[in-house]
C-alpha positions in Angstrom: 51.9 86.7 44.5 54.8 84.6 43.3 57.3 83.0 45.6 61.0 83.7 45.5 62.9 83.0 42.3 65.5 80.3 42.0 68.3 83.0 42.1 66.9 84.5 45.2 66.8 81.1 46.9 70.3 80.4 45.9 71.5 83.8 47.1 69.7 83.2 50.4 71.4 79.8 50.8 74.8 81.3 50.0 74.2 84.1 52.5 73.1 81.6 55.2 76.2 79.4 54.6 78.4 82.5 54.8 76.8 83.6 58.1 77.2 80.1 59.5 80.9 80.3 58.6 81.2 83.6 60.3 79.4 82.3 63.4 81.7 79.2 63.6 84.8 81.4 63.1 83.7 83.8 65.9 82.9 80.9 68.3 86.4 79.4 67.6 88.0 82.8 68.3 86.0 83.1 71.6 87.1 79.6 72.6 90.8 80.3 71.8 90.6 83.5 73.8 89.0 81.7 76.8 91.7 79.0 76.7 94.4 81.7 76.5 93.0 83.5 79.5 92.6 80.2 81.4 96.3 79.3 80.7 97.4 82.7 82.0 95.3 82.5 85.2 96.2 78.9 85.8 99.9 79.7 86.5 100.8 79.3 90.1 101.0 82.3 92.5 104.0 82.8 94.8 103.6 83.5 98.5 103.0 87.2 97.8 100.2 86.5 95.4 102.2 87.6 92.5 102.0 85.6 89.3 105.2 85.2 87.2 103.1 84.6 84.1 101.4 87.1 81.8 99.1 88.9 84.2 97.6 92.3 83.9 99.7 95.1 85.4 96.7 96.1 87.5 97.2 93.0 89.6 100.6 94.4 90.7 99.2 97.8 91.2 96.3 96.5 93.3 98.9 94.6 95.5 100.8 97.9 96.0 97.6 99.8 96.9 96.7 97.1 99.4 100.1 97.3 101.0 99.8 101.0 101.4 96.2 100.8 102.6 97.3 98.4 105.4 100.2 100.6 106.3 98.1 103.8 106.4 95.3 102.0 108.4 97.9 100.9 111.0 99.4 104.4 111.4 96.2 106.5 111.4 95.5 108.2 114.7 92.4 106.5 116.1 91.1 109.7 117.7 90.9 111.4 114.3 88.0 109.1 113.3 89.4 108.8 109.7 88.7 105.7 107.8 90.5 104.9 104.5 89.4 102.4 101.9 91.2 100.9 98.8 89.4 103.5 96.6 91.2 106.2 98.5 94.7 104.8 97.5 96.0 105.5 94.0 99.0 104.7 91.9 100.9 107.7 90.7 103.6 105.8 88.7 104.3 102.1 88.0 107.1 100.2 86.3 107.8 96.5 85.8 111.1 95.1 84.5 111.6 91.4 84.3 110.5 89.9 87.7 110.8 93.2 89.5 108.3 96.1 89.9 108.0 99.4 91.6 104.9 101.6 92.3 104.7 105.2 93.6 101.5 105.4 95.6 99.6 108.1 97.5 96.2 108.5 99.2 93.4 111.1 99.2 94.3 112.0 102.8 95.7 115.6 103.2 98.7 114.3 105.1 101.4 114.9 102.4 102.5 111.3 102.6 104.0 109.4 99.6 104.8 105.7 99.4 107.2 103.7 97.3 106.4 99.9 97.0 109.2 97.8 95.5 109.0 94.1 94.7 112.3 92.2 94.3 111.5 89.2 92.3 114.9 87.5 92.9 114.3 87.5 96.6 110.5 87.5 96.5 110.5 90.4 98.9 108.4 93.5 99.0 109.7 96.8 100.5 107.7 99.8 101.5 109.2 103.3 101.9 107.0 106.1 103.3 107.9 109.7 102.6 106.5 113.0 103.9 106.3 115.9 101.5 107.6 119.1 103.2 107.8 121.6 100.4 107.0 122.2 96.7 108.6 125.3 95.3 109.4 126.5 91.8 113.1 126.9 91.0 114.1 129.5 88.4 115.3 127.5 85.4 117.6 130.3 84.3 119.9 129.7 87.3 120.7 126.1 86.3 
């Protein structure tokens, strides 16, 4: 058996050099992404734990869910032996504009309650409105 030809060796060297270039490029991309994420998460949090930098919307939604969870836990009747966890609270609708955001939130409890959590970024205040659903009926569209 003969060893590899000169052309095969040269092709192998070219391929190895190309792969090393791809590896270095990929490592550089990973490092840039890590630095970008670090810069985002290094921004300071205000007293409500809300970051004015580029954060994932899920952070705001989690804050809204936690606020509703605390409210519901405080208002549950202790004799019902009902316990609610964060996984039982869900966001129905969410919107963020500039420094303000609003979330419509509900729970898995069969109590018909609906919550609106509003963050006023100018005043750094959070408001919670709690609503009870009384009725849901279809209205004939031909009458409008």
